[in-house]
Steps between C-alpha positions, in 0.01 A plus 500: 500500500677186375806568296493424125693184385834572360514510113614166341810476269366442142811296426396265780171418334670450166747259653218300659315480166822373322546244774136374475527473120833313535353257755193437287717396200306758283725626212492868432641611171535814279580520138633845382411595156802722442769267622316172400611341828295306754564539866357283779505454876700221660198263485486554122853366467464217748190353331715435190800380687719809429694728731367860529683752283451869489523532119201262460440329169475646154171442320674268258642293796154484660345382175751216491376393852137480375378172346499537116133407480419786737709783354233605247241529775742702716554756210120512443434562870751790483318658210171451686633671808606805296145575395304385803485661836428183697757245600574225250544139637688226335627149591860469372760217524851608602814288487655433833872492547472119544333471154147441625215721400316704766152631434457852611174697526600856393310823520618827339386861474655783300673799669475835305624851550280800538476529124383138474823376353569134594796485731494136625302191583457413870384156602488219753553123454413200706642150451188278456688189378426283803137604518447432127686163532270410793196599304622290205564202734152546647345534149690186389385315805144613446520399131640151599235460765232601241650259259508217750142582603380496140688181417379321810147633483517703824262792529572796723244720683497799727219602739479856625322456837408866572366557149361145460642480146695212352748473219538182288761422243401334179580152627236527782235520237644220294504271804122531503460457127420880461625750252736760673367849556619821649333478839464216745151366568318600820479264787151382415608419145818317629271289720296392204809340336557286811350151515174510696629244753805713574347847517435517871839371584671752257297787635595404853869494395462849338339642811777359725773634260344850512490496881831330573862586447623157411567316181198327346497184289215283381386292203168522318316405178390742230236445230614610157252626230578186288373274787839396628569490872857591594678495829691821598740572788511848666778643706512864629689727737396823675664838440495737798547877532713681755234462769485121445163519322438254212450699189547245231530132432727368229433145377522249235276227342609196302337199352554176700241287311773261372638444848162459645406237244833331551445488870139360442648242270766414756235463772285296262791275427584467870142420576483245224829346637345478851183358361692246295710408807179473706339282237813288493483460873132435490539230237790339689307489827171401337673228311634356814187541705272360221722202435507403868133405529486377135786262586295363789185469288670339207735284712245350735254455209754300306574291814124424540461413131806274503470336841162594638361149498787370702500777762316452827216741582700714730779563248251569228312739721815685597596551130155624416518748790824632362352548162203682648729723720719586203193578291369738763831667532515548123152645493577749780808611323322558164224700677749732675704556189190581290376741763843675542526540117159667449527855376423770745264666252250221559447603858252768407195284561214560740569407854230434760419402861638168613334348815802380705330259735398286203818553305721396787275205570534383141877557486620337811390138415705515187824495713385280784600173324863629439512636856403164647762328294761742643370472853402870506172619654303768321271725700263776402355776721137598431465810279302802628139468389452626150859591442572532126798609293505699172667280249482197278398171657715286269802712551447517874463133532818446302685738724388322813575160347858608422556644847338200677691252284835673577409508874443116487805424276748711702376377833611226740324187626268594785491857376196719443350752253251762602262685266307798615335821375440826696357845440750785490265789429170576326683474164781251568544141620791254546529128440779331686676171432738405787707192539752336734738401225862548422482876442724711279807715548477873443683466169267216383190694607615812307506279182197287586265654247745490208460213255728199558657641812361232728605217271868536585424502876226251553551189712602190318214293383249791510345546151468834329704754302441811717233683299204446736561820695566689176157399388352606839652848465383532136140394578478726807618794299234421232236514768624835632634332813845425649682214671750540791706244669694446827724201575742373759741215427399196695166650623283540196352754267196735485344632182235768503266576209373855499177563298226757470155430639196544263267782555195268481443166682660203326305232331602141448768466226370169360217266585582143584416236245210461523411755763326370817184695425479393144250233411663236283336393172241225520650161464187276529651310792818408310858555621643847402643526154825657408547614136854565381536687165859435397672391171825366661458121570766495772324783687166319469654176621633668821164664591314182406718293724449746790123490441478121486664479840196665647202269508248779531607686181413431130731626224468596133734676266473688167794555261389845370274795565206395283472147643548646848206739453283215373586269789445776751153557372416128488657383828457812720817430690556623859827664411694572178882519471585697190828528316583851350672383183271255309540403131185670387393765762671710760397410853358846556274452196383163633422654842300781330289255316440300808368802668272583210329160512227477767580127545866574593462850645542407866765224465826613682809505282865480598773592250785250488771629273872521448460873449638607840545874442308713752329701227361173352368396839356844560318516176337152558396589854349830379291307250344296776702180550463359846882442516810467289735208535838489332673193360647276627191421701519537879364155617432628852288789382314274250419253776378769734262647241364152405449414862298819544302426186417148613401612850268755374352258246452228763505646853555238782177398680409681813567317829243475775565693828 
């Protein structure tokens, strides 16, 4: 059998206990009732900065070490300990040898003899000064933080993830215009305070914060009960347990409405500044570009007026050609600027199918004259049969004119321009304008579609302010299409227009004037008659002069809508040119009345107006006009239409085989 362990020395255990108490800085004390002396262990003396002494302190000496404000409480606790059996606890301040006060947490019990007579008080004391000072510092810090939070409007919150419960301070409610209450709202109620446009984003942030262990920060709007919308910022940090699991999130909210509004005002001011600078640049460039052709028009006009009679025919012709060229340049500039300035909101108008074979055939002749003058050949590949684009015929023609005009202007003598269209897919097509011109660098190409970028880089003597490609991009976007470009310096450029194809076969966008299949009104064997309804004498004079140059054409004019309607009914003209802004009636009203009268119902009408905005043109064409001409009058177009009118009125005699 195993031998029993040797008995331990009781004095050894007592020594170990004294050592443990001494190391723990726990003061052990005893106050004898008979001697009125207080004895303590070594720690009891050290805690007050005294050397241990065997005689201890008298009760009177001990009372002198106690803070005066605490002495009454010490006496009361002694009386309490006499009558109660449980320990009595008290926090007492003792004066240290260095004059400072140490706060001691004391606990005492009475010791009695067998007869119940009180012999002594036995107790323990622990110095809690540092702990209490730390608690006071923490409390002061918390109070300061709370004061700062209240004064700066910061609300604090806590989210217990396992329990799914939140705690809000009062400021969290006030930030949302709510009356503080004891419990935080549930998540569904919190969401209702968030602005509808921000709810999904805030909910996503909350889900990410619950799942992740990182700091979260975001900004959102709240809707207050009084109708105000305020901006709040949220910041939070996770709190993890010993296993690294997120158990809570602590966060703050504060109002950032003022800073948001200030930022919006700053951005608005910056935008206004940029717009102002852009307008200033626009005015400066436009002033220069407008004055250049105006200088030619006015200068050569004055020369002709002052010395025209003494000039020979060649000199007079050259000056007139300069005036005409400057006028055309000015007109093209005005058209581009007006189109570029149109608001994007006006783009929501119906689009339709545009037959490309016909559109390309009508567009190309408009640049052939300029191409011939520059020594550039213009070629067009036949379109696939029935190919149509989904867009606007006026916009698409303008896009092509801008690209073709640029291809001619920035070309070289003997160069070429190719125009083609191809099918990309069942829903997409591409129109290509390719040239052998000067080309562009990569830097210039990157800025080509920005307004005024080409103006600074164009070749000397080439007119334009660099907004043609900006117009192209704008119009293509309005039609739901896109434009791309490639260019190589010294070799030329290639522009591609990408457009949707219509679901149904395309129809002709506009009938010729008059259409080949249309029977012209009866003329009783007379030459065709042109009626021009216009109140401006200069405009009438120009058209009258053009008409008188054609022996096979008669001409009449009317200064207002009423007289124009009367003459149209009496004379039955072959064609009517109609101004839109008449002194008595709008041109659309005149056209409507012409269509209501059986005598004038079938007479083709062409609008001739200074209203050049696409919506004006579209409105007139939708009403039934055969065409829409903008002022100043295009003489070439006028002569082509009059030639066709005369040919159909008086076809040449058939020749014998």
